[in-house]
C-alpha positions, -999 to +999 in steps of 0.1 A: +383+719+669+376+696+698+347+671+700+333+645+723+329+609+711+301+594+731+281+562+736+245+562+747+225+532+761+187+532+760+172+529+795+142+510+783+162+486+760+197+483+775+209+462+746+205+492+723+235+515+719+243+546+699+277+561+691+280+598+682+303+628+680+295+664+691+312+696+702+285+702+729+278+670+748+252+685+772+231+700+743+234+668+722+223+645+751+193+668+756+185+666+719+186+627+720+164+626+751+138+650+737+133+630+705+150+655+682+176+630+669+161+605+644+185+577+652+174+576+689+138+588+687+124+554+677+116+546+713+105+573+737+129+562+765+156+583+778+192+575+769+220+572+794+255+584+786+278+554+794+311+566+779+326+598+765+360+610+755+372+645+746+395+646+715+409+670+689+399+662+654+409+677+621+376+683+602 
């Protein structure tokens, strides 16, 4: 199964970063920016995708 590994940066607090993994990058970014992900919902700012890589992982 293939996944994206990604890094987000908070637009309101650029020193804050989040690293995650998902099989659907578009859906996951939308979830982060709508407050549905507890790790990034602490502040109400939007998160900017700053890096992503597509990779195959054995899970």
